[in-house]
Residue frames as a rotation matrix with the C-alpha (Angstrom) as fourth column:
MET 1
0.247 -0.968 0.034 167.40
-0.606 -0.182 -0.774 15.90
0.756 0.171 -0.632 -3.52
ARG 2
0.737 0.054 -0.673 168.81
0.330 0.841 0.429 12.96
0.590 -0.538 0.602 -1.62
GLN 3
0.964 -0.253 0.079 170.77
-0.199 -0.496 0.845 13.59
-0.175 -0.831 -0.529 1.56
ALA 4
0.489 -0.835 0.252 173.94
0.644 0.540 0.542 11.81
-0.588 -0.103 0.802 0.43
GLU 5
0.419 -0.320 0.850 174.64
0.819 -0.271 -0.506 14.51
0.392 0.908 0.149 -2.13
HIS 6
0.115 -0.274 0.955 175.27
0.026 -0.960 -0.278 17.44
0.993 0.057 -0.104 0.18
THR 7
-0.857 -0.307 -0.414 176.38
0.463 -0.104 -0.880 18.75
0.227 -0.946 0.231 3.50
LEU 8
0.118 0.988 0.102 173.25
0.713 -0.156 0.683 19.78
0.691 -0.008 -0.723 5.39
ILE 9
-0.879 -0.241 0.413 172.56
-0.066 -0.794 -0.604 22.98
0.473 -0.558 0.682 7.31
GLU 10
-0.178 0.807 -0.563 170.03
0.927 0.330 0.180 22.74
0.331 -0.489 -0.807 10.18
LEU 11
-0.786 0.031 0.617 168.13
-0.049 -0.999 -0.013 25.96
0.616 -0.041 0.787 10.75
LYS 12
-0.334 0.742 -0.581 165.77
0.922 0.128 -0.366 26.96
-0.198 -0.658 -0.727 13.50
ILE 13
-0.701 0.223 0.678 163.35
0.223 -0.833 0.505 29.75
0.677 0.505 0.534 12.42
GLU 14
-0.359 0.558 -0.748 161.46
0.910 0.032 -0.414 31.69
-0.207 -0.829 -0.519 15.09
LEU 15
0.188 0.490 0.851 159.04
0.599 -0.744 0.296 34.50
0.778 0.454 -0.433 14.58
VAL 16
-0.798 -0.593 -0.106 160.21
0.482 -0.523 -0.703 37.55
0.361 -0.613 0.703 16.50
GLY 17
-0.823 0.436 0.363 157.83
-0.526 -0.827 -0.200 39.14
0.213 -0.355 0.910 18.99
ILE 18
0.185 0.903 -0.387 155.44
-0.597 0.416 0.686 36.18
0.781 0.105 0.616 19.42
LYS 19
-0.897 -0.328 0.297 154.87
-0.430 0.483 -0.763 34.35
0.107 -0.812 -0.574 22.73
PRO 20
0.393 -0.643 0.657 154.51
-0.005 0.713 0.701 31.42
-0.919 -0.279 0.277 23.08
PRO 21
-0.454 -0.715 -0.532 157.04
-0.517 -0.276 0.810 30.96
-0.726 0.643 -0.244 20.27
ILE 22
0.875 0.473 0.102 156.09
-0.143 0.453 -0.880 30.00
-0.463 0.755 0.464 16.69
TRP 23
-0.039 -0.980 -0.196 159.07
-0.815 -0.082 0.574 28.14
-0.578 0.182 -0.795 15.21
ARG 24
0.960 0.191 -0.205 160.23
-0.279 0.728 -0.626 25.68
0.030 0.658 0.752 12.60
ARG 25
0.019 -0.970 0.241 163.32
-0.411 0.212 0.886 23.50
-0.911 -0.116 -0.395 12.17
ILE 26
0.941 0.260 -0.218 164.41
-0.291 0.285 -0.913 22.76
-0.175 0.923 0.343 8.62
LEU 27
0.069 -0.918 0.391 167.27
0.255 0.395 0.883 20.95
-0.965 0.039 0.261 6.93
VAL 28
0.935 0.155 -0.318 168.64
-0.236 -0.398 -0.887 22.48
-0.264 0.904 -0.336 3.70
PRO 29
0.524 -0.801 0.289 171.65
0.849 0.462 -0.258 21.66
0.073 0.381 0.922 1.49
ASN 30
0.060 -0.589 -0.806 174.59
0.583 -0.635 0.507 23.99
-0.810 -0.500 0.306 2.05
ASP 31
-0.873 -0.447 0.193 174.57
0.397 -0.425 0.814 25.13
-0.282 0.787 0.548 -1.59
ILE 32
0.121 0.968 0.220 170.94
0.986 -0.092 -0.139 26.38
-0.114 0.233 -0.966 -1.51
SER 33
-0.685 -0.302 0.663 170.63
0.469 -0.879 0.084 29.87
0.558 0.369 0.744 -2.98
LEU 34
-0.920 0.283 -0.271 168.92
0.097 -0.505 -0.858 32.56
-0.380 -0.816 0.437 -0.91
ASP 35
-0.497 0.796 -0.345 166.03
-0.857 -0.389 0.338 32.94
0.135 0.464 0.876 -3.42
ILE 36
-0.180 0.431 -0.884 165.26
-0.129 0.881 0.455 29.24
0.975 0.196 -0.103 -3.08
LEU 37
-0.814 -0.138 -0.564 165.73
0.525 0.240 -0.817 29.39
0.248 -0.961 -0.123 0.69
HIS 38
-0.816 0.578 0.007 163.07
-0.558 -0.785 -0.268 32.15
-0.150 -0.222 0.963 0.72
SER 39
-0.094 0.824 -0.558 160.59
-0.752 0.309 0.583 29.76
0.653 0.475 0.591 -0.95
VAL 40
-0.371 -0.096 -0.924 161.50
0.381 0.892 -0.245 26.96
0.847 -0.443 -0.294 1.51
LEU 41
-0.981 -0.012 -0.193 160.83
0.182 -0.396 -0.900 29.29
-0.065 -0.918 0.391 4.41
GLN 42
-0.527 0.840 -0.132 157.49
-0.841 -0.492 0.225 30.24
0.124 0.230 0.965 2.87
GLY 43
-0.011 0.521 -0.854 156.55
-0.318 0.808 0.497 26.57
0.948 0.277 0.156 2.72
ALA 44
-0.634 -0.348 -0.691 157.75
0.458 0.551 -0.698 25.78
0.623 -0.759 -0.190 6.22
MET 45
-0.958 0.195 0.210 155.74
-0.287 -0.655 -0.699 28.47
0.001 -0.730 0.684 7.97
PRO 46
-0.382 -0.334 0.862 153.67
0.916 -0.015 0.401 28.55
-0.121 0.943 0.311 5.67
TRP 47
-0.308 0.270 -0.912 153.27
-0.165 -0.960 -0.229 32.02
-0.937 0.080 0.340 4.15
GLN 48
0.515 0.629 0.582 151.71
0.499 0.331 -0.801 32.63
-0.696 0.703 -0.144 0.78
ASP 49
-0.473 -0.832 0.290 154.50
0.750 -0.208 0.628 34.69
-0.462 0.515 0.722 -0.85
TYR 50
0.521 0.759 0.391 152.21
0.853 -0.483 -0.199 37.68
0.038 0.437 -0.899 -1.40
HIS 51
0.988 -0.084 -0.129 154.68
-0.038 -0.945 0.326 40.23
-0.149 -0.317 -0.937 -0.17
LEU 52
0.445 -0.895 -0.006 158.29
-0.396 -0.190 -0.898 41.43
0.803 0.402 -0.439 -0.45
HIS 53
0.948 -0.233 -0.216 161.01
0.310 0.534 0.787 39.92
-0.068 -0.813 0.578 1.73
GLU 54
0.454 -0.868 0.202 164.65
-0.572 -0.458 -0.680 40.50
0.683 0.193 -0.705 2.71
PHE 55
0.669 -0.425 -0.609 167.50
0.676 0.689 0.262 38.59
0.308 -0.587 0.749 4.32
GLU 56
0.654 -0.581 0.485 169.94
-0.645 -0.763 -0.043 40.43
0.395 -0.285 -0.874 6.67
ILE 57
0.841 -0.478 -0.252 173.10
0.525 0.834 0.171 38.37
0.128 -0.276 0.952 7.07
GLY 58
-0.256 -0.909 -0.330 175.97
0.947 -0.304 0.103 40.16
-0.194 -0.286 0.938 8.81
GLU 59
-0.467 0.019 -0.884 176.17
0.050 -0.998 -0.048 43.68
-0.883 -0.067 0.465 7.36
ASP 60
-0.982 0.001 -0.187 174.55
-0.186 -0.072 0.980 42.68
-0.012 0.997 0.071 4.09
ARG 61
-0.106 0.991 0.080 170.98
-0.442 0.026 -0.897 42.79
-0.891 -0.130 0.435 2.84
PHE 62
-0.976 -0.154 0.154 169.77
0.039 0.571 0.820 40.30
-0.214 0.806 -0.551 0.19
GLU 63
-0.100 0.969 -0.225 166.57
-0.426 -0.246 -0.871 40.87
-0.899 0.009 0.437 -1.80
ALA 64
0.109 0.269 0.957 164.81
0.762 0.595 -0.254 39.59
-0.638 0.757 -0.140 -4.89
ARG 65
-0.729 -0.410 -0.548 166.01
-0.020 -0.787 0.616 41.65
-0.684 0.460 0.566 -7.81
ASP 66
0.458 0.868 0.191 163.26
0.395 -0.006 -0.919 42.93
-0.797 0.496 -0.346 -10.10
GLU 67
-0.425 -0.694 0.581 164.82
0.815 -0.015 0.579 43.20
-0.393 0.720 0.572 -13.57
SER 68
0.043 0.531 0.846 162.19
0.806 -0.519 0.285 45.80
0.590 0.670 -0.451 -14.50
ASP 69
0.812 0.234 -0.534 162.95
0.553 -0.601 0.577 47.99
-0.186 -0.764 -0.618 -11.47
ASP 70
0.437 -0.646 0.626 165.08
0.391 -0.490 -0.779 50.89
0.810 0.585 0.038 -12.69
SER 71
0.659 -0.109 0.744 165.63
-0.585 -0.696 0.416 51.99
0.473 -0.709 -0.523 -9.09
TRP 72
0.925 -0.353 -0.143 167.74
0.377 0.801 0.464 48.95
-0.049 -0.483 0.874 -8.24
ASP 73
0.527 -0.804 0.274 171.14
-0.550 -0.569 -0.611 50.21
0.647 0.171 -0.743 -7.14
PRO 74
0.661 -0.247 -0.708 173.53
0.451 0.886 0.112 47.59
0.600 -0.393 0.697 -5.82
THR 75
-0.412 -0.870 0.271 175.79
0.305 -0.412 -0.859 50.27
0.859 -0.271 0.435 -4.36
ASP 76
0.015 0.466 0.885 173.19
-0.720 -0.609 0.333 51.03
0.694 -0.642 0.326 -1.65
GLY 77
-0.605 -0.352 0.714 174.09
-0.773 0.474 -0.421 47.74
-0.190 -0.807 -0.559 0.12
ARG 78
0.477 0.788 0.389 171.35
-0.599 0.615 -0.513 45.52
-0.644 0.012 0.765 -1.37
LYS 79
-0.728 -0.677 -0.105 172.46
-0.581 0.528 0.619 42.28
-0.364 0.512 -0.778 -3.05
ASP 80
0.057 0.721 -0.691 170.70
-0.918 0.309 0.248 40.00
0.392 0.620 0.680 -5.45
GLU 81
0.176 0.049 0.983 169.69
-0.811 0.573 0.117 36.97
-0.558 -0.818 0.140 -3.38
LYS 82
0.954 0.275 0.117 169.76
-0.180 0.841 -0.510 34.49
-0.239 0.466 0.852 -6.23
ARG 83
0.535 -0.824 -0.189 173.53
-0.334 -0.001 -0.943 34.99
0.776 0.567 -0.275 -6.64
PHE 84
-0.377 -0.670 0.639 174.42
-0.844 -0.035 -0.535 33.82
0.382 -0.741 -0.552 -3.11
THR 85
0.135 0.354 -0.925 174.36
0.062 0.929 0.365 30.44
0.989 -0.107 0.103 -1.45
LEU 86
0.866 0.352 0.356 173.73
-0.293 -0.220 0.930 29.95
0.405 -0.910 -0.087 2.25
GLY 87
0.803 -0.541 -0.249 176.76
0.594 0.700 0.396 27.84
-0.040 -0.466 0.884 2.98
LYS 88
-0.095 -0.873 0.478 179.09
0.796 -0.355 -0.491 30.59
0.598 0.334 0.728 1.87
LEU 89
-0.064 0.192 0.979 177.51
-0.170 -0.969 0.179 33.15
0.983 -0.155 0.095 4.23
VAL 90
0.594 0.372 0.713 177.05
-0.742 -0.090 0.664 31.34
0.312 -0.924 0.223 7.56
LYS 91
-0.547 -0.668 -0.505 178.69
-0.294 0.718 -0.631 28.98
0.784 -0.197 -0.589 9.97
LYS 92
-0.041 0.543 -0.839 177.49
0.720 0.598 0.352 26.96
0.693 -0.589 -0.416 12.96
GLY 93
-0.253 0.023 -0.967 176.00
0.896 -0.371 -0.244 29.31
-0.364 -0.928 0.074 15.51
SER 94
-0.981 -0.089 0.172 175.36
0.159 -0.878 0.451 32.11
0.111 0.469 0.876 13.05
GLN 95
-0.135 0.969 -0.205 172.17
0.729 -0.043 -0.683 34.04
-0.671 -0.242 -0.701 13.31
PHE 96
-0.994 -0.086 0.065 170.47
0.108 -0.745 0.658 36.20
-0.008 0.661 0.750 10.71
THR 97
-0.348 0.920 -0.182 167.02
-0.078 -0.222 -0.972 37.67
-0.934 -0.324 0.149 10.02
TYR 98
-0.845 0.307 0.438 164.49
0.504 0.182 0.844 37.02
0.179 0.934 -0.308 7.32
THR 99
-0.639 0.633 -0.437 161.79
-0.118 -0.642 -0.758 39.64
-0.761 -0.432 0.485 7.05
TYR 100
-0.746 0.492 0.449 158.55
0.650 0.392 0.651 38.99
0.144 0.777 -0.612 5.20
ASP 101
0.272 0.888 0.371 155.87
0.794 -0.425 0.435 41.61
0.544 0.176 -0.820 4.42
PHE 102
-0.754 -0.648 0.111 157.33
0.502 -0.677 -0.538 45.01
0.424 -0.350 0.835 5.26
GLY 103
-0.162 0.778 0.608 153.81
-0.377 -0.618 0.690 46.27
0.912 -0.117 0.393 6.10
ASP 104
0.846 0.514 -0.141 153.06
-0.132 0.459 0.879 43.68
0.517 -0.725 0.456 8.81
GLY 105
0.166 -0.893 0.418 156.76
-0.870 -0.332 -0.364 43.31
0.464 -0.303 -0.832 9.58
TRP 106
0.984 0.111 0.141 157.15
-0.162 0.885 0.436 39.55
-0.077 -0.452 0.889 10.20
ARG 107
0.162 -0.984 -0.075 160.74
-0.904 -0.118 -0.410 39.16
0.395 0.134 -0.909 11.24
HIS 108
0.969 0.106 -0.223 162.15
-0.038 0.957 0.287 35.70
0.243 -0.270 0.932 11.65
LEU 109
0.267 -0.903 0.336 165.28
-0.923 -0.140 0.357 34.98
-0.276 -0.406 -0.871 13.67
VAL 110
0.887 -0.019 -0.462 167.17
-0.219 0.863 -0.456 32.18
0.407 0.506 0.761 11.88
THR 111
0.349 -0.755 0.555 169.81
-0.826 0.033 0.563 30.24
-0.443 -0.655 -0.612 13.82
VAL 112
0.253 -0.411 -0.876 172.29
-0.618 0.628 -0.473 27.83
0.745 0.661 -0.094 12.27
GLU 113
0.707 0.129 0.695 172.10
-0.681 0.390 0.620 24.95
-0.191 -0.912 0.364 14.72
LYS 114
0.248 -0.637 0.730 174.26
0.107 0.767 0.633 22.39
-0.963 -0.079 0.258 12.84
ILE 115
0.443 -0.172 -0.880 176.31
-0.896 -0.109 -0.430 21.95
-0.022 0.979 -0.202 9.73
SER 116
-0.111 -0.350 0.930 176.82
-0.515 0.820 0.247 18.26
-0.850 -0.452 -0.271 9.16
LYS 117
-0.896 -0.110 -0.431 176.92
-0.415 0.557 0.719 15.37
0.161 0.823 -0.545 6.83
PRO 118
-0.118 0.940 -0.321 173.64
-0.465 0.234 0.854 13.43
0.877 0.250 0.409 6.21
THR 119
-0.433 0.017 0.901 171.89
-0.893 -0.146 -0.426 12.43
0.125 -0.989 0.078 9.42
GLY 120
-0.981 -0.027 0.191 170.73
-0.074 0.968 -0.239 8.92
-0.179 -0.249 -0.952 8.79
ARG 121
-0.119 0.993 -0.015 167.32
-0.132 -0.031 -0.991 9.68
-0.984 -0.116 0.135 7.38
PRO 122
-0.934 -0.334 0.126 167.34
0.069 0.179 0.982 8.06
-0.350 0.926 -0.144 3.89
ASP 123
-0.234 0.931 0.282 163.59
0.939 0.291 -0.184 8.32
-0.254 0.221 -0.942 3.80
LEU 124
0.474 0.432 -0.767 163.77
0.364 -0.889 -0.276 12.11
-0.802 -0.149 -0.579 3.55
ASP 125
0.186 -0.403 0.896 164.43
0.866 -0.363 -0.343 14.32
0.464 0.840 0.281 0.55
PHE 126
-0.058 -0.261 -0.964 166.00
0.719 -0.681 0.141 17.69
-0.693 -0.685 0.227 1.30
PRO 127
-0.764 -0.105 0.637 165.15
-0.483 -0.561 -0.672 20.44
0.428 -0.821 0.378 2.01
ALA 128
-0.182 0.704 -0.686 162.85
0.561 0.648 0.516 19.13
0.808 -0.291 -0.513 4.77
CYS 129
-0.130 0.258 0.957 160.90
-0.782 -0.620 0.061 20.52
0.609 -0.741 0.282 7.68
VAL 130
-0.413 -0.229 -0.882 161.44
0.155 0.936 -0.316 18.24
0.898 -0.267 -0.351 10.65
ASP 131
-0.373 0.290 -0.881 159.94
0.928 0.134 -0.348 20.02
0.017 -0.947 -0.319 13.61
GLY 132
-0.720 0.141 0.680 158.02
0.008 -0.977 0.212 23.08
0.694 0.158 0.702 14.78
GLU 133
-0.577 0.594 -0.561 155.32
0.766 0.154 -0.624 24.49
-0.284 -0.789 -0.544 17.04
ARG 134
-0.106 0.723 -0.683 152.14
0.275 -0.639 -0.719 26.47
-0.956 -0.264 -0.131 16.60
ALA 135
0.402 0.385 0.831 150.44
0.890 0.047 -0.453 27.69
-0.214 0.922 -0.324 13.43
CYS 136
-0.797 -0.580 0.167 151.87
0.603 -0.743 0.291 30.51
-0.044 0.333 0.942 11.35
PRO 137
-0.353 0.678 -0.645 149.69
0.072 -0.667 -0.741 33.64
-0.933 -0.308 0.187 11.57
PRO 138
0.430 0.550 0.716 147.36
0.792 0.152 -0.592 34.33
-0.434 0.821 -0.370 8.66
GLU 139
-0.556 -0.548 0.625 148.53
0.800 -0.558 0.222 36.71
0.227 0.623 0.748 5.99
ASP 140
-0.533 0.277 0.799 147.62
0.106 -0.915 0.389 40.37
0.840 0.292 0.458 6.54
CYS 141
0.372 0.718 -0.588 146.54
0.715 0.182 0.675 39.99
0.592 -0.671 -0.446 10.15
GLY 142
0.914 0.125 0.386 148.54
-0.027 -0.930 0.366 43.00
0.405 -0.345 -0.847 11.25
GLY 143
0.044 -0.997 0.057 151.94
-0.279 -0.068 -0.958 41.72
0.959 0.026 -0.282 12.31
PRO 144
-0.443 -0.304 -0.843 153.38
0.563 0.637 -0.526 40.59
0.697 -0.708 -0.111 15.68
TYR 145
-1.000 -0.008 -0.009 152.07
0.012 -0.609 -0.793 43.59
0.001 -0.793 0.609 17.59
SER 146
-0.330 0.942 -0.066 148.49
-0.936 -0.317 0.154 42.98
0.124 0.112 0.986 16.44
TYR 147
-0.477 0.109 -0.872 148.55
-0.272 0.925 0.264 39.21
0.836 0.363 -0.412 16.63
GLU 148
-0.931 0.173 -0.322 147.54
0.366 0.402 -0.840 38.89
-0.016 -0.899 -0.437 20.28
GLU 149
-0.554 0.776 -0.300 144.58
-0.531 -0.608 -0.590 41.22
-0.641 -0.168 0.749 19.66
PHE 150
-0.313 0.380 -0.871 143.69
-0.856 0.284 0.432 39.15
0.411 0.880 0.236 16.62
LEU 151
-0.726 0.016 -0.688 143.71
0.156 0.978 -0.141 35.95
0.670 -0.210 -0.712 18.71
ASP 152
-0.878 0.455 -0.147 141.57
0.073 -0.177 -0.982 37.57
-0.473 -0.873 0.122 21.40
ALA 153
-0.296 0.795 -0.530 138.98
-0.884 -0.438 -0.162 38.53
-0.361 0.421 0.832 18.81
LEU 154
-0.388 0.105 -0.916 139.14
-0.634 0.691 0.348 35.06
0.669 0.715 -0.202 17.28
THR 155
-0.685 -0.034 -0.728 138.75
0.294 0.901 -0.319 33.02
0.666 -0.433 -0.607 20.49
ASP 156
-0.880 0.370 -0.297 136.56
0.184 -0.309 -0.933 35.29
-0.437 -0.876 0.204 22.72
LYS 157
-0.462 0.780 0.422 132.95
0.855 0.264 0.447 34.87
0.238 0.568 -0.788 21.75
HIS 158
0.464 0.648 -0.604 132.11
0.809 -0.588 -0.009 38.10
-0.361 -0.484 -0.797 23.63
HIS 159
-0.560 -0.724 -0.402 134.67
0.410 -0.664 0.625 40.18
-0.720 0.185 0.669 21.77
PRO 160
0.230 0.742 -0.629 132.91
-0.202 -0.596 -0.777 42.82
-0.952 0.306 0.013 19.63
GLU 161
0.054 -0.287 -0.956 134.91
-0.988 -0.155 -0.009 41.74
-0.146 0.945 -0.292 16.56
HIS 162
-0.382 -0.279 0.881 134.63
-0.369 0.920 0.132 38.02
-0.847 -0.274 -0.455 17.15
ARG 163
0.475 0.680 0.559 132.14
0.232 0.516 -0.825 37.26
-0.849 0.522 0.088 14.38
ASP 164
0.895 -0.172 -0.412 133.96
-0.441 -0.477 -0.760 39.29
-0.066 0.862 -0.503 11.71
THR 165
-0.093 -0.992 0.090 137.38
-0.971 0.110 0.211 37.86
-0.219 -0.067 -0.973 12.75
LYS 166
-0.194 0.088 0.977 136.05
-0.167 0.979 -0.121 34.32
-0.967 -0.187 -0.175 12.79
GLN 167
0.808 0.563 0.171 134.58
0.118 0.129 -0.985 34.80
-0.577 0.816 0.038 9.32
TRP 168
0.699 -0.596 -0.395 137.78
-0.712 -0.530 -0.462 36.31
0.066 0.604 -0.794 8.00
ALA 169
-0.255 -0.886 0.386 140.14
-0.921 0.344 0.180 33.73
-0.293 -0.310 -0.905 9.58
GLY 170
0.206 0.376 -0.904 138.08
-0.688 0.712 0.139 30.69
0.696 0.593 0.405 8.51
ALA 171
0.890 0.170 -0.424 139.29
0.069 0.867 0.493 27.43
0.451 -0.468 0.760 10.04
PHE 172
-0.010 -0.968 0.252 142.52
-0.308 -0.237 -0.921 28.88
0.951 -0.087 -0.296 11.45
GLU 173
0.922 0.196 -0.334 143.68
0.215 0.458 0.862 27.05
0.322 -0.867 0.380 14.58
PRO 174
0.630 -0.701 0.334 146.56
-0.649 -0.712 -0.268 28.94
0.425 -0.048 -0.904 16.26
GLU 175
0.205 -0.600 0.773 147.99
-0.820 0.326 0.470 26.00
-0.534 -0.730 -0.426 18.27
VAL 176
0.770 0.173 0.614 147.92
0.099 0.918 -0.383 23.41
-0.630 0.356 0.690 15.47
PHE 177
0.121 -0.752 -0.648 151.09
-0.940 -0.296 0.168 22.48
-0.319 0.589 -0.743 13.57
SER 178
0.880 0.165 0.446 151.56
-0.037 0.959 -0.282 19.53
-0.474 0.231 0.849 11.23
VAL 179
-0.076 -0.982 -0.175 155.14
-0.451 -0.123 0.884 18.66
-0.889 0.146 -0.434 10.39
GLN 180
-0.290 0.017 0.957 153.87
0.652 0.736 0.185 16.41
-0.701 0.677 -0.224 7.58
GLN 181
0.723 0.617 0.311 151.96
0.660 -0.484 -0.575 19.28
-0.204 0.621 -0.757 5.93
ALA 182
0.699 -0.527 -0.484 154.91
-0.389 -0.847 0.361 21.67
-0.600 -0.064 -0.797 6.40
ASN 183
-0.306 -0.880 0.363 157.35
-0.109 0.411 0.905 19.20
-0.946 0.237 -0.222 4.95
ALA 184
0.041 0.396 0.917 155.09
0.894 0.394 -0.211 18.58
-0.445 0.829 -0.338 1.90
ALA 185
0.931 0.346 -0.116 154.84
0.280 -0.881 -0.381 22.37
-0.234 0.322 -0.917 1.39
VAL 186
0.318 -0.907 -0.275 158.57
-0.448 -0.399 0.800 22.73
-0.836 -0.131 -0.534 1.65
GLY 187
-0.394 -0.458 0.797 159.12
0.397 0.697 0.597 20.08
-0.829 0.552 -0.093 -1.00
ALA 188
0.382 0.642 0.665 156.59
0.893 -0.071 -0.444 21.63
-0.238 0.764 -0.600 -3.35
MET 189
0.937 -0.062 -0.344 158.01
-0.064 -0.998 0.006 25.16
-0.344 0.016 -0.939 -2.91
PHE 190
0.046 -0.998 0.035 161.55
-0.234 0.023 0.972 23.90
-0.971 -0.053 -0.233 -3.44
VAL 191
-0.234 -0.045 0.971 160.70
0.789 0.575 0.216 22.23
-0.568 0.817 -0.099 -6.75
TRP 192
0.708 0.595 0.380 158.83
0.706 -0.582 -0.403 25.32
-0.019 0.553 -0.833 -7.96
ALA 193
0.822 -0.404 -0.401 161.58
-0.209 -0.870 0.447 27.73
-0.529 -0.283 -0.800 -6.82
LYS 194
-0.150 -0.928 0.341 164.37
0.076 0.333 0.940 25.71
-0.986 0.167 0.020 -8.37
GLU 195
0.023 0.267 0.963 162.58
0.967 0.238 -0.089 25.67
-0.253 0.934 -0.253 -11.70
ARG 196
0.941 0.332 0.061 162.07
0.337 -0.926 -0.170 29.47
0.000 0.181 -0.983 -11.50
HIS 197
0.501 -0.821 -0.273 165.72
-0.230 -0.430 0.873 30.02
-0.834 -0.375 -0.404 -10.44
ASN 198
-0.285 -0.677 0.679 167.04
0.467 0.520 0.715 28.01
-0.837 0.521 0.168 -13.39
ARG 199
0.405 0.487 0.774 164.92
0.913 -0.179 -0.365 30.04
-0.039 0.855 -0.517 -15.87
LYS 200
0.971 0.015 -0.240 166.47
0.040 -0.994 0.099 33.32
-0.237 -0.106 -0.966 -14.77
């Protein structure tokens, strides 16, 4: 999607409860639906989309609706994320949360930094990841309250769980972030999510 087509929303996404911060900055079109935004966030971090998620914007909660789930009751305050676009829900300075994996409890604070016309980057397609710091934690590593312990086991050769943690984590490098890789993942997830959205 070329930048001239849409107003852009600049978002900063920061994992809650992690120090030093793990964060990303992304640019998305204002008419992006929340289900597609979910996939873009998955690509930017990156997560692997193994678990459930939820947006909390103002007083409302937005989730992926499972058509086969007979327990879905829109009167309980949950809304179908694919029916709402970001630009209709936020303004500059707005903050909302995106929670991924209710077991580990990865909460992301999302801040709307700018809403603007295209920014003079004709080389970029949008959505795009344009900045960030530190690697996203691995899936299923225990959440923000276990992450420091996980890093201790990973980096301390004398830690009793070092060998098992190192084997489980593979080549994970906690301080490494590549904006090029994140942007490529955002683009791939956006294309996939848009195709899925249009089929529903």
